[in-house]
DRENDOGU-669090 format. One record per residue (C-alpha): x, y, z negated. Coordinates in pm, whole numbers, plus 50000, padded with zeros to 5 digits. Layout:
<r X="X" Y="Y" Z="Z"/>
...
This chain:
<r X="50000" Y="50000" Z="50000"/>
<r X="50139" Y="50339" Z="50096"/>
<r X="50165" Y="50631" Z="49861"/>
<r X="49898" Y="50813" Z="50062"/>
<r X="49665" Y="50517" Z="50020"/>
<r X="49684" Y="50559" Z="49644"/>
<r X="49503" Y="50893" Z="49646"/>
<r X="49320" Y="50932" Z="49317"/>
<r X="48945" Y="50961" Z="49321"/>
<r X="48855" Y="51328" Z="49375"/>
<r X="48675" Y="51511" Z="49098"/>
<r X="48301" Y="51457" Z="49144"/>
<r X="48133" Y="51738" Z="48948"/>
<r X="47776" Y="51648" Z="49039"/>
<r X="47617" Y="51353" Z="48864"/>
<r X="47345" Y="51316" Z="49125"/>
<r X="47342" Y="51394" Z="49492"/>
<r X="47073" Y="51259" Z="49713"/>
<r X="46791" Y="51022" Z="49636"/>
<r X="46596" Y="50931" Z="49946"/>
<r X="46368" Y="50662" Z="50083"/>
<r X="46399" Y="50518" Z="50434"/>
<r X="46172" Y="50292" Z="50637"/>
<r X="46276" Y="50145" Z="50973"/>
<r X="46042" Y="49959" Z="51208"/>
<r X="46185" Y="49748" Z="51492"/>
<r X="46042" Y="49775" Z="51841"/>
<r X="45854" Y="49445" Z="51831"/>
<r X="45711" Y="49524" Z="51486"/>
<r X="45604" Y="49874" Z="51592"/>
<r X="45250" Y="49956" Z="51701"/>
<r X="45397" Y="50199" Z="51953"/>
<r X="45653" Y="49954" Z="52094"/>
<r X="45929" Y="50195" Z="51993"/>
<r X="46163" Y="50206" Z="51697"/>
<r X="46024" Y="50413" Z="51411"/>
<r X="46238" Y="50569" Z="51138"/>
<r X="46090" Y="50749" Z="50839"/>
<r X="46300" Y="50926" Z="50577"/>
<r X="46245" Y="51131" Z="50262"/>
<r X="46531" Y="51344" Z="50126"/>
<r X="46526" Y="51381" Z="49748"/>
<r X="46755" Y="51595" Z="49536"/>
<r X="46787" Y="51808" Z="49226"/>
<r X="46788" Y="52184" Z="49194"/>
<r X="46683" Y="52471" Z="49417"/>
<r X="46708" Y="52340" Z="49774"/>
<r X="46677" Y="52533" Z="50099"/>
<r X="46655" Y="52343" Z="50428"/>
<r X="46804" Y="52501" Z="50740"/>
<r X="46723" Y="52342" Z="51076"/>
<r X="46941" Y="52439" Z="51368"/>
<r X="47015" Y="52339" Z="51727"/>
<r X="47384" Y="52270" Z="51789"/>
<r X="47484" Y="52291" Z="52159"/>
<r X="47724" Y="52049" Z="52325"/>
<r X="48082" Y="52177" Z="52326"/>
<r X="48434" Y="52112" Z="52452"/>
<r X="48726" Y="52135" Z="52210"/>
<r X="49099" Y="52198" Z="52225"/>
<r X="49332" Y="51907" Z="52159"/>
<r X="49471" Y="52067" Z="51843"/>
<r X="49131" Y="52134" Z="51681"/>
<r X="49086" Y="51981" Z="51336"/>
<r X="48782" Y="51929" Z="51115"/>
<r X="48784" Y="52013" Z="50745"/>
<r X="48478" Y="51935" Z="50536"/>
<r X="48466" Y="51901" Z="50156"/>
<r X="48751" Y="52042" Z="49955"/>
<r X="49004" Y="51763" Z="49916"/>
<r X="48862" Y="51542" Z="50191"/>
<r X="49071" Y="51417" Z="50483"/>
<r X="49122" Y="51664" Z="50769"/>
<r X="49031" Y="51489" Z="51095"/>
<r X="49101" Y="51544" Z="51467"/>
<r X="48807" Y="51674" Z="51671"/>
<r X="48685" Y="51492" Z="51981"/>
<r X="48743" Y="51653" Z="52323"/>
<r X="48365" Y="51680" Z="52375"/>
<r X="48077" Y="51684" Z="52126"/>
<r X="47711" Y="51615" Z="52194"/>
<r X="47425" Y="51857" Z="52135"/>
<r X="47215" Y="51773" Z="51833"/>
<r X="46942" Y="51888" Z="51598"/>
<r X="47085" Y="51942" Z="51250"/>
<r X="46866" Y="51937" Z="50938"/>
<r X="47093" Y="52098" Z="50681"/>
<r X="47057" Y="52075" Z="50305"/>
<r X="47172" Y="52394" Z="50133"/>
<r X="47235" Y="52311" Z="49768"/>
<r X="47387" Y="52566" Z="49527"/>
<r X="47684" Y="52334" Z="49471"/>
<r X="47709" Y="52214" Z="49830"/>
<r X="47584" Y="51883" Z="49966"/>
<r X="47792" Y="51611" Z="50131"/>
<r X="47528" Y="51344" Z="50166"/>
<r X="47184" Y="51490" Z="50236"/>
<r X="47183" Y="51615" Z="50597"/>
<r X="47020" Y="51434" Z="50888"/>
<r X="47099" Y="51455" Z="51260"/>
<r X="46957" Y="51342" Z="51593"/>
<r X="47165" Y="51398" Z="51905"/>
<r X="47095" Y="51443" Z="52274"/>
<r X="47158" Y="51072" Z="52339"/>
<r X="46877" Y="50989" Z="52098"/>
<r X="47105" Y="50867" Z="51815"/>
<r X="46959" Y="50938" Z="51470"/>
<r X="47146" Y="50923" Z="51139"/>
<r X="47004" Y="50949" Z="50786"/>
<r X="47132" Y="50807" Z="50458"/>
<r X="47044" Y="50686" Z="50107"/>
<r X="47250" Y="50736" Z="49793"/>
<r X="47348" Y="50393" Z="49654"/>
<r X="47592" Y="50498" Z="49382"/>
<r X="47662" Y="50303" Z="49063"/>
<r X="47870" Y="50031" Z="49227"/>
<r X="48169" Y="49841" Z="49093"/>
<r X="48387" Y="50009" Z="49355"/>
<r X="48386" Y="50361" Z="49212"/>
<r X="48766" Y="50384" Z="49162"/>
<r X="48895" Y="50232" Z="49486"/>
<r X="49176" Y="50433" Z="49657"/>
<r X="49128" Y="50640" Z="49973"/>
<r X="49366" Y="50806" Z="50219"/>
<r X="49418" Y="51185" Z="50208"/>
<r X="49097" Y="51234" Z="50010"/>
<r X="48884" Y="51002" Z="50224"/>
<r X="48571" Y="51082" Z="50424"/>
<r X="48221" Y="51172" Z="50310"/>
<r X="48026" Y="51433" Z="50503"/>
<r X="48236" Y="51357" Z="50813"/>
<r X="48056" Y="51024" Z="50866"/>
<r X="47717" Y="51167" Z="50959"/>
<r X="47844" Y="51466" Z="51148"/>
<r X="48089" Y="51270" Z="51363"/>
<r X="47817" Y="51018" Z="51448"/>
<r X="47594" Y="51306" Z="51560"/>
<r X="47870" Y="51467" Z="51763"/>
<r X="48013" Y="51154" Z="51928"/>
<r X="47781" Y="50851" Z="51934"/>
<r X="47590" Y="50775" Z="52254"/>
<r X="47433" Y="50461" Z="52106"/>
<r X="47352" Y="50338" Z="51758"/>
<r X="47621" Y="50072" Z="51791"/>
<r X="47877" Y="50341" Z="51874"/>
<r X="47760" Y="50524" Z="51563"/>
<r X="47824" Y="50212" Z="51356"/>
<r X="48172" Y="50178" Z="51508"/>
<r X="48250" Y="50543" Z="51429"/>
<r X="48141" Y="50500" Z="51066"/>
<r X="48342" Y="50181" Z="51021"/>
<r X="48650" Y="50325" Z="51190"/>
<r X="48642" Y="50624" Z="50954"/>
<r X="48596" Y="50391" Z="50657"/>
<r X="48885" Y="50168" Z="50766"/>
<r X="49130" Y="50452" Z="50833"/>
<r X="49060" Y="50694" Z="50551"/>
<r X="48830" Y="50519" Z="50309"/>
<r X="48494" Y="50641" Z="50185"/>
<r X="48505" Y="50903" Z="49909"/>
<r X="48147" Y="50845" Z="49796"/>
<r X="48065" Y="50568" Z="49551"/>
<r X="47813" Y="50385" Z="49768"/>
<r X="47567" Y="50473" Z="50045"/>
<r X="47340" Y="50319" Z="50306"/>
<r X="47344" Y="50489" Z="50648"/>
<r X="47063" Y="50422" Z="50893"/>
<r X="47179" Y="50471" Z="51252"/>
<r X="46921" Y="50421" Z="51526"/>
<r X="46867" Y="50486" Z="51896"/>
<r X="46573" Y="50400" Z="52125"/>
<r X="46702" Y="50043" Z="52170"/>
<r X="46832" Y="49926" Z="51832"/>
<r X="46870" Y="50026" Z="51467"/>
<r X="47148" Y="49944" Z="51225"/>
<r X="47217" Y="49997" Z="50859"/>
<r X="47575" Y="50051" Z="50741"/>
<r X="47660" Y="49997" Z="50374"/>
<r X="47970" Y="50190" Z="50268"/>
<r X="48154" Y="50140" Z="49940"/>
<r X="48412" Y="50361" Z="49775"/>
<r X="48743" Y="50282" Z="49943"/>
<r X="48774" Y="50056" Z="50248"/>
<r X="48504" Y="49790" Z="50215"/>
<r X="48177" Y="49788" Z="50406"/>
<r X="47900" Y="49584" Z="50562"/>
<r X="47667" Y="49651" Z="50855"/>
<r X="47353" Y="49474" Z="50977"/>
<r X="47137" Y="49523" Z="51282"/>
<r X="46767" Y="49550" Z="51200"/>
<r X="46596" Y="49287" Z="51413"/>
<r X="46334" Y="49398" Z="51664"/>
<r X="46055" Y="49220" Z="51474"/>
<r X="46157" Y="49347" Z="51128"/>
<r X="46062" Y="49629" Z="50894"/>
<r X="46315" Y="49754" Z="50639"/>
<r X="46259" Y="49981" Z="50339"/>
<r X="46547" Y="50124" Z="50134"/>
<r X="46540" Y="50341" Z="49822"/>
<r X="46857" Y="50416" Z="49622"/>
<r X="46999" Y="50074" Z="49553"/>
<r X="47171" Y="49851" Z="49805"/>
<r X="46891" Y="49641" Z="49954"/>
<r X="47100" Y="49412" Z="50177"/>
<r X="47082" Y="49061" Z="50033"/>
<r X="47173" Y="48749" Z="50230"/>
<r X="47353" Y="48793" Z="50563"/>
<r X="47294" Y="48449" Z="50714"/>
<r X="46942" Y="48525" Z="50840"/>
<r X="47040" Y="48704" Z="51164"/>
<r X="47272" Y="48617" Z="51457"/>
<r X="47643" Y="48654" Z="51373"/>
<r X="47684" Y="48936" Z="51625"/>
<r X="47431" Y="49141" Z="51427"/>
<r X="47639" Y="49143" Z="51107"/>
<r X="47975" Y="49311" Z="51048"/>
<r X="48178" Y="49280" Z="50727"/>
<r X="48508" Y="49433" Z="50625"/>
<r X="48777" Y="49162" Z="50640"/>
<r X="48803" Y="49081" Z="50270"/>
<r X="48452" Y="49171" Z="50157"/>
<r X="48345" Y="48819" Z="50058"/>
<r X="48686" Y="48699" Z="49937"/>
<r X="48728" Y="49006" Z="49717"/>
<r X="48387" Y="48943" Z="49557"/>
<r X="48500" Y="48586" Z="49486"/>
<r X="48836" Y="48700" Z="49340"/>
<r X="48666" Y="48947" Z="49106"/>
<r X="48416" Y="48686" Z="48991"/>
<r X="48115" Y="48881" Z="49111"/>
<r X="48026" Y="48612" Z="49365"/>
<r X="48051" Y="48241" Z="49289"/>
<r X="47970" Y="48032" Z="49599"/>
<r X="47734" Y="47745" Z="49533"/>
<r X="47916" Y="47521" Z="49782"/>
<r X="48286" Y="47597" Z="49759"/>
<r X="48412" Y="47755" Z="50080"/>
<r X="48061" Y="47779" Z="50225"/>
<r X="47958" Y="48144" Z="50182"/>
<r X="47608" Y="48111" Z="50323"/>
<r X="47456" Y="48219" Z="49990"/>
<r X="47658" Y="48544" Z="49972"/>
<r X="47442" Y="48839" Z="49862"/>
<r X="47589" Y="49183" Z="49928"/>
<r X="47373" Y="49368" Z="49679"/>
<r X="47442" Y="49122" Z="49395"/>
<r X="47816" Y="49114" Z="49462"/>
<r X="47872" Y="49490" Z="49484"/>
<r X="47613" Y="49664" Z="49267"/>
<r X="47517" Y="49606" Z="48902"/>
<r X="47160" Y="49479" Z="48865"/>
<r X="47056" Y="49777" Z="48653"/>
<r X="47058" Y="49992" Z="48966"/>
<r X="46792" Y="49771" Z="49124"/>
<r X="46599" Y="49742" Z="48798"/>
<r X="46586" Y="50119" Z="48737"/>
<r X="46222" Y="50218" Z="48765"/>
<r X="46300" Y="50511" Z="48995"/>
<r X="46431" Y="50255" Z="49244"/>
<r X="46212" Y="49954" Z="49172"/>
<r X="45884" Y="50148" Z="49175"/>
<r X="45953" Y="50311" Z="49511"/>
<r X="46059" Y="49981" Z="49665"/>
<r X="45760" Y="49784" Z="49541"/>
<r X="45518" Y="50064" Z="49627"/>
<r X="45636" Y="50051" Z="49989"/>
<r X="45651" Y="49673" Z="50015"/>
<r X="45314" Y="49617" Z="49850"/>
<r X="45156" Y="49843" Z="50110"/>
<r X="45342" Y="49678" Z="50399"/>
<r X="45296" Y="49316" Z="50289"/>
<r X="44990" Y="49309" Z="50065"/>
<r X="45198" Y="49124" Z="49804"/>
<r X="45269" Y="49232" Z="49446"/>
<r X="45631" Y="49247" Z="49327"/>
<r X="45703" Y="49220" Z="48955"/>
<r X="46074" Y="49132" Z="48973"/>
<r X="46333" Y="49359" Z="49139"/>
<r X="46529" Y="49056" Z="49255"/>
<r X="46234" Y="48947" Z="49470"/>
<r X="46227" Y="49276" Z="49660"/>
<r X="46316" Y="49186" Z="50021"/>
<r X="46566" Y="49357" Z="50243"/>
<r X="46350" Y="49307" Z="50552"/>
<r X="46016" Y="49148" Z="50641"/>
<r X="45848" Y="49041" Z="50962"/>
<r X="45504" Y="49201" Z="50919"/>
<r X="45185" Y="49017" Z="51003"/>
<r X="45042" Y="49333" Z="51159"/>
<r X="45210" Y="49598" Z="51372"/>
<r X="45331" Y="49904" Z="51181"/>
<r X="45243" Y="50244" Z="51327"/>
<r X="45348" Y="50601" Z="51267"/>
<r X="45051" Y="50654" Z="51035"/>
<r X="45174" Y="50361" Z="50823"/>
<r X="45524" Y="50510" Z="50803"/>
<r X="45377" Y="50846" Z="50699"/>
<r X="45162" Y="50669" Z="50439"/>
<r X="45468" Y="50501" Z="50287"/>
<r X="45664" Y="50828" Z="50271"/>
<r X="45368" Y="51011" Z="50115"/>
<r X="45286" Y="50740" Z="49861"/>
<r X="45296" Y="50758" Z="49484"/>
<r X="45365" Y="50484" Z="49234"/>
<r X="45069" Y="50300" Z="49086"/>
<r X="45292" Y="50205" Z="48794"/>
<r X="45375" Y="50550" Z="48655"/>
<r X="45141" Y="50673" Z="48382"/>
<r X="45023" Y="51027" Z="48457"/>
<r X="44909" Y="51162" Z="48126"/>
<r X="44676" Y="51455" Z="48099"/>
<r X="44763" Y="51808" Z="48194"/>
<r X="45086" Y="51862" Z="48384"/>
<r X="45233" Y="51816" Z="48729"/>
<r X="45124" Y="51524" Z="48943"/>
<r X="45485" Y="51457" Z="49045"/>
<r X="45710" Y="51413" Z="48743"/>
<r X="45989" Y="51171" Z="48830"/>
<r X="46151" Y="50984" Z="49121"/>
<r X="45928" Y="50679" Z="49072"/>
<r X="45705" Y="50805" Z="49354"/>
<r X="45821" Y="50768" Z="49714"/>
<r X="45700" Y="51126" Z="49757"/>
<r X="45842" Y="51255" Z="49432"/>
<r X="45937" Y="51563" Z="49233"/>
<r X="46269" Y="51591" Z="49420"/>
<r X="46144" Y="51533" Z="49775"/>
<r X="46232" Y="51845" Z="49974"/>
<r X="46226" Y="51713" Z="50330"/>
<r X="46041" Y="51427" Z="50500"/>
<r X="46048" Y="51316" Z="50862"/>
<r X="45926" Y="51037" Z="51088"/>
<r X="46081" Y="50968" Z="51429"/>
<r X="45949" Y="50763" Z="51721"/>
<r X="46263" Y="50708" Z="51930"/>
<r X="46179" Y="50739" Z="52301"/>
<r X="46389" Y="50590" Z="52582"/>
<r X="46409" Y="50943" Z="52726"/>
<r X="46555" Y="51114" Z="52418"/>
<r X="46397" Y="51451" Z="52493"/>
<r X="46057" Y="51285" Z="52452"/>
<r X="46139" Y="51148" Z="52107"/>
<r X="45859" Y="51260" Z="51878"/>
<r X="45907" Y="51365" Z="51519"/>
<r X="45677" Y="51461" Z="51232"/>
<r X="45823" Y="51669" Z="50953"/>
<r X="45715" Y="51802" Z="50613"/>
<r X="45932" Y="52071" Z="50453"/>
<r X="45853" Y="51945" Z="50104"/>
<r X="45657" Y="51655" Z="49953"/>
<r X="45457" Y="51479" Z="50228"/>
<r X="45192" Y="51386" Z="49972"/>
<r X="45101" Y="51756" Z="49966"/>
<r X="45250" Y="51934" Z="50269"/>
<r X="45171" Y="51849" Z="50631"/>
<r X="45368" Y="51620" Z="50859"/>
<r X="45390" Y="51869" Z="51144"/>
<r X="45460" Y="51706" Z="51484"/>
<r X="45754" Y="51831" Z="51690"/>
<r X="46003" Y="51724" Z="51956"/>
<r X="46341" Y="51737" Z="51778"/>
<r X="46555" Y="51754" Z="52091"/>
<r X="46362" Y="52057" Z="52215"/>
<r X="46503" Y="52252" Z="51920"/>
<r X="46344" Y="52353" Z="51589"/>
<r X="46106" Y="52649" Z="51553"/>
<r X="46290" Y="52976" Z="51505"/>
<r X="46133" Y="53022" Z="51161"/>
<r X="46309" Y="52707" Z="51036"/>
<r X="46655" Y="52836" Z="51130"/>
<r X="46769" Y="53039" Z="50831"/>
<r X="47140" Y="53061" Z="50922"/>
<r X="47309" Y="53064" Z="51262"/>
<r X="47551" Y="52783" Z="51347"/>
<r X="47871" Y="52959" Z="51246"/>
<r X="47723" Y="53081" Z="50917"/>
<r X="47571" Y="52742" Z="50842"/>
<r X="47900" Y="52559" Z="50884"/>
<r X="48091" Y="52817" Z="50684"/>
<r X="47834" Y="52814" Z="50404"/>
<r X="47759" Y="52444" Z="50383"/>
<r X="47973" Y="52352" Z="50081"/>
<r X="47944" Y="52694" Z="49915"/>
<r X="47620" Y="52866" Z="50020"/>
<r X="47574" Y="53238" Z="49953"/>
<r X="47330" Y="53300" Z="49672"/>
<r X="47105" Y="53515" Z="49892"/>
<r X="47003" Y="53208" Z="50094"/>
<r X="46817" Y="53089" Z="49783"/>
<r X="46619" Y="53413" Z="49740"/>
<r X="46241" Y="53368" Z="49742"/>
<r X="46101" Y="53545" Z="50049"/>
<r X="45734" Y="53589" Z="50128"/>
<r X="45810" Y="53604" Z="50502"/>
<r X="45959" Y="53253" Z="50508"/>
<r X="45723" Y="52963" Z="50585"/>
<r X="45947" Y="52742" Z="50370"/>
<r X="45878" Y="52941" Z="50053"/>
<r X="45509" Y="52984" Z="50135"/>
<r X="45473" Y="52608" Z="50171"/>
<r X="45663" Y="52536" Z="49851"/>
<r X="45446" Y="52785" Z="49662"/>
<r X="45132" Y="52606" Z="49781"/>
<r X="45285" Y="52270" Z="49692"/>
<r X="45382" Y="52386" Z="49343"/>
<r X="45042" Y="52529" Z="49257"/>
<r X="44858" Y="52228" Z="49400"/>
<r X="45079" Y="51995" Z="49198"/>
<r X="44978" Y="52157" Z="48867"/>
<r X="44613" Y="52224" Z="48942"/>
<r X="44531" Y="51899" Z="49124"/>
<r X="44413" Y="52094" Z="49428"/>
<r X="44350" Y="51878" Z="49737"/>
<r X="44588" Y="52059" Z="49970"/>
<r X="44593" Y="51783" Z="50235"/>
<r X="44220" Y="51832" Z="50291"/>
<r X="44308" Y="52170" Z="50440"/>
<r X="44574" Y="52062" Z="50686"/>
<r X="44477" Y="51702" Z="50771"/>
<r X="44228" Y="51789" Z="51048"/>
<r X="44473" Y="52022" Z="51224"/>
<r X="44766" Y="51782" Z="51209"/>
<r X="44550" Y="51490" Z="51318"/>
<r X="44443" Y="51675" Z="51629"/>
<r X="44798" Y="51785" Z="51707"/>
<r X="44929" Y="51429" Z="51672"/>
<r X="44672" Y="51321" Z="51931"/>
<r X="44769" Y="51615" Z="52152"/>
<r X="45135" Y="51513" Z="52130"/>
<r X="45092" Y="51216" Z="52364"/>
<r X="44937" Y="51444" Z="52625"/>
<r X="45218" Y="51698" Z="52583"/>
<r X="45476" Y="51424" Z="52622"/>
<r X="45323" Y="51314" Z="52953"/>
<r X="45317" Y="51674" Z="53076"/>
<r X="45682" Y="51721" Z="52977"/>
<r X="45780" Y="51401" Z="53157"/>
<r X="45611" Y="51522" Z="53475"/>
<r X="45773" Y="51864" Z="53440"/>
<r X="46117" Y="51707" Z="53392"/>
<r X="46074" Y="51506" Z="53711"/>
<r X="45959" Y="51811" Z="53908"/>
<r X="46175" Y="52091" Z="53765"/>
<r X="46447" Y="51934" Z="53548"/>
<r X="46509" Y="51861" Z="53183"/>
<r X="46575" Y="52222" Z="53081"/>
<r X="46231" Y="52332" Z="53196"/>
<r X="46078" Y="52039" Z="53010"/>
<r X="46281" Y="52125" Z="52704"/>
<r X="46158" Y="52487" Z="52709"/>
<r X="45798" Y="52363" Z="52746"/>
<r X="45833" Y="52132" Z="52445"/>
<r X="46006" Y="52400" Z="52238"/>
<r X="45709" Y="52632" Z="52296"/>
<r X="45482" Y="52356" Z="52169"/>
<r X="45703" Y="52311" Z="51862"/>
<r X="45670" Y="52682" Z="51787"/>
<r X="45293" Y="52685" Z="51829"/>
<r X="45219" Y="52380" Z="51615"/>
<r X="45456" Y="52491" Z="51339"/>
<r X="45292" Y="52837" Z="51329"/>
<r X="44946" Y="52679" Z="51311"/>
<r X="45045" Y="52451" Z="51023"/>
<r X="45208" Y="52740" Z="50837"/>
<r X="44892" Y="52948" Z="50878"/>
<r X="44674" Y="52669" Z="50737"/>
<r X="44893" Y="52619" Z="50430"/>
<r X="44921" Y="52995" Z="50381"/>
<r X="44540" Y="53027" Z="50392"/>
<r X="44500" Y="52744" Z="50142"/>
<r X="44706" Y="52920" Z="49874"/>
<r X="44448" Y="53186" Z="49776"/>
<r X="44181" Y="52915" Z="49778"/>
<r X="44367" Y="52760" Z="49483"/>
<r X="44295" Y="53082" Z="49293"/>
<r X="44644" Y="53161" Z="49163"/>
<r X="44624" Y="53383" Z="48857"/>
<r X="44787" Y="53729" Z="48876"/>
<r X="45095" Y="53740" Z="48655"/>
<r X="45356" Y="54008" Z="48606"/>
<r X="45701" Y="53963" Z="48460"/>
<r X="45764" Y="54278" Z="48257"/>
<r X="46130" Y="54320" Z="48347"/>
<r X="46311" Y="54414" Z="48665"/>
<r X="46574" Y="54145" Z="48600"/>
<r X="46605" Y="53844" Z="48371"/>
<r X="46904" Y="53719" Z="48176"/>
<r X="46951" Y="53478" Z="47882"/>
<r X="47089" Y="53767" Z="47677"/>
<r X="46743" Y="53927" Z="47668"/>
<r X="46639" Y="53691" Z="47391"/>
<r X="46276" Y="53693" Z="47506"/>
<r X="46094" Y="53736" Z="47837"/>
<r X="45758" Y="53910" Z="47838"/>
<r X="45495" Y="53840" Z="48104"/>
<r X="45140" Y="53968" Z="48149"/>
<r X="44841" Y="53767" Z="48265"/>
<r X="44583" Y="53991" Z="48430"/>
<r X="44207" Y="53930" Z="48458"/>
<r X="44075" Y="53799" Z="48790"/>
<r X="43750" Y="53660" Z="48924"/>
<r X="43673" Y="53349" Z="48721"/>
<r X="43979" Y="53394" Z="48502"/>
<r X="43976" Y="53550" Z="48156"/>
<r X="44333" Y="53543" Z="48022"/>
<r X="44208" Y="53598" Z="47668"/>
<r X="44059" Y="53247" Z="47678"/>
<r X="44381" Y="53065" Z="47760"/>
<r X="44509" Y="52798" Z="47524"/>
<r X="44857" Y="52934" Z="47438"/>
<r X="44973" Y="52594" Z="47315"/>
<r X="44948" Y="52463" Z="47672"/>
<r X="45122" Y="52752" Z="47846"/>
<r X="45473" Y="52715" Z="47985"/>
<r X="45686" Y="52954" Z="48188"/>
<r X="45993" Y="52891" Z="48404"/>
<r X="46122" Y="52765" Z="48736"/>
<r X="45959" Y="52487" Z="48938"/>
<r X="46281" Y="52317" Z="49047"/>
<r X="46359" Y="51958" Z="48938"/>
<r X="46623" Y="51886" Z="48679"/>
<r X="46968" Y="51741" Z="48734"/>
<r X="46815" Y="51395" Z="48687"/>
<r X="46541" Y="51471" Z="48941"/>
<r X="46258" Y="51501" Z="48695"/>
<r X="46017" Y="51784" Z="48632"/>
<r X="46141" Y="52055" Z="48400"/>
<r X="45984" Y="51963" Z="48067"/>
<r X="46186" Y="52227" Z="47878"/>
<r X="46017" Y="52532" Z="48022"/>
<r X="45958" Y="52832" Z="47799"/>
<r X="45672" Y="52804" Z="47551"/>
<r X="45473" Y="53091" Z="47405"/>
<r X="45634" Y="53251" Z="47101"/>
<r X="45404" Y="53555" Z="47087"/>
<r X="45072" Y="53669" Z="47235"/>
<r X="44895" Y="54006" Z="47250"/>
<r X="44554" Y="54085" Z="47405"/>
<r X="44542" Y="54431" Z="47565"/>
<r X="44241" Y="54665" Z="47589"/>
<r X="44209" Y="54607" Z="47965"/>
<r X="44171" Y="54232" Z="47911"/>
<r X="44528" Y="54149" Z="48005"/>
<r X="44733" Y="53921" Z="47785"/>
<r X="45100" Y="53971" Z="47710"/>
<r X="45299" Y="53656" Z="47638"/>
<r X="45654" Y="53624" Z="47508"/>
<r X="45885" Y="53330" Z="47582"/>
<r X="46243" Y="53239" Z="47484"/>
<r X="46459" Y="53366" Z="47770"/>
<r X="46696" Y="53070" Z="47754"/>
<r X="46412" Y="52825" Z="47821"/>
<r X="46253" Y="53037" Z="48092"/>
<r X="46586" Y="53060" Z="48275"/>
<r X="46674" Y="52693" Z="48249"/>
<r X="46767" Y="52575" Z="48603"/>
<r X="46752" Y="52933" Z="48737"/>
<r X="47043" Y="53046" Z="48955"/>
<r X="47231" Y="53364" Z="48863"/>
<r X="47193" Y="53640" Z="49119"/>
<r X="46891" Y="53484" Z="49291"/>
<r X="46546" Y="53634" Z="49349"/>
<r X="46344" Y="53358" Z="49185"/>
<r X="45980" Y="53252" Z="49164"/>
<r X="45891" Y="53203" Z="48797"/>
<r X="45573" Y="53007" Z="48729"/>
<r X="45323" Y="53016" Z="48443"/>
<r X="45101" Y="52710" Z="48393"/>
<r X="44845" Y="52635" Z="48128"/>
<r X="44483" Y="52564" Z="48045"/>
<r X="44196" Y="52809" Z="48024"/>
<r X="43874" Y="52661" Z="47889"/>
<r X="44028" Y="52316" Z="47959"/>
<r X="44087" Y="52402" Z="48326"/>
<r X="44442" Y="52419" Z="48465"/>
<r X="44567" Y="52751" Z="48597"/>
<r X="44891" Y="52871" Z="48749"/>
<r X="45058" Y="53167" Z="48909"/>
<r X="45400" Y="53315" Z="48973"/>
<r X="45597" Y="53636" Z="48996"/>
<r X="45929" Y="53690" Z="49171"/>
<r X="46217" Y="53841" Z="48971"/>
<r X="46590" Y="53849" Z="49020"/>
<r X="46811" Y="53664" Z="48773"/>
<r X="47107" Y="53861" Z="48647"/>
<r X="47460" Y="53757" Z="48728"/>
<r X="47674" Y="53666" Z="49024"/>
<r X="47775" Y="53337" Z="49176"/>
<r X="47994" Y="53156" Z="48921"/>
<r X="48344" Y="53041" Z="49006"/>
<r X="48353" Y="52699" Z="49169"/>
């Protein structure tokens, strides 16, 4: 082993990065006859999603790629493919949450599968992390090429993450690649008649159930598991009973309810069977009935039947739901043999509450979803400017999240508002696809692309308008934070609740009232330590002034950011909620 290959594990300051749920449907199992991929991105903290079109480009021979601080610096390819980039902007940067689909129709998404036994394996020059997904997007013309790129990076430099499942798919085949810290890996092609669901534990079990050419293993993967005692073959040198997930991940990861509940929720819907033991959760099934896009959406929007939801409070509290408290982006893709005609459906938040808006990803995202230009996005990715997290009323993203937050606490049926519109647009999508195909044949792909981009813009604007109109129907209460800026040093934060039609603030139950941010905690759970009332005054005009401990109100708030602060509570046993936007004092802390 060389000195370089003994690079110590880089400091990993974040405990959690990336949850996620992924469902893949093979062509023969699909009701559409095309591969379907559905994916939820879950994470902690205040997340902003930037969607951007990246043009194809040629590069100089000396160009190098630098990603995370301390990661390996890599040579750039002479030519890179155009792609649609869904970027996760996290206050601390995000190596493992972005998704891509390129002009060749190659899609890449991933699932965090940390907590493996391989967490301290050496890497070369800092190893690779974020580079895996971006280089697949830039270089792979097929899913198999994407697999080869990922495995080549893993072999040369080693993977700097602890464990992750990458789903790489094109219109003809889908693969999952399982990367471990260091230089060990496995890959399996999803069979055409299979459906796969993955949460945040390695799901790959036995590897003897598909043709040998559809499985790839790093050279010493099985032997190393034998040497470490984590795999004991039943029949000596016969390794037919080798289980990847048992050999390389402790069972507690599979048994954790935030993994087990999501997996069994999905599989019980897809199979009609009940699963009471995490070890019986399958990697793949051959479904009795074809699985369609509506089924994939249903899985991504589903909630656990096993989590107790007690009384007043948010509907989404933990990661035990597939659509959970940390879900900030959801998408479904039907991969078309002409990549431009690939259809997507996307929700910029929890799909149990916000609409799956149809779009054609390779026609480019709506302008309103692009918050940073390409140069700024790349420069800011691992250290975003604080202003990108400012709440802005003119951004559809923040309007949608406001509606989602209020609906979550008041049990408002938000989907009832948008379901008719989205249903009609999904039906219209097939007609639009035919028209685009005819236009491409008559006038070329660029004309067809422009036509589809216009449709993306129109449908997105319609969905935004519906969600925006639903917000006042939820009857948010008027609140006012009585300070121009908030800081923990204030001691207390004072806020006023003002009278409104059907709302008398003097009748609130102060013991139920909480005040603070709506972002999930570091463990991807709802913020149960929001500020509670420590003083209440009823004014002559009917308004009520409430005081809260500033430290609790500001828990999870970002310094220097214009933030939406939410009050929730009960009035005459009915839930109410509302928010005001105030800047938090301070500047971006040193990294």
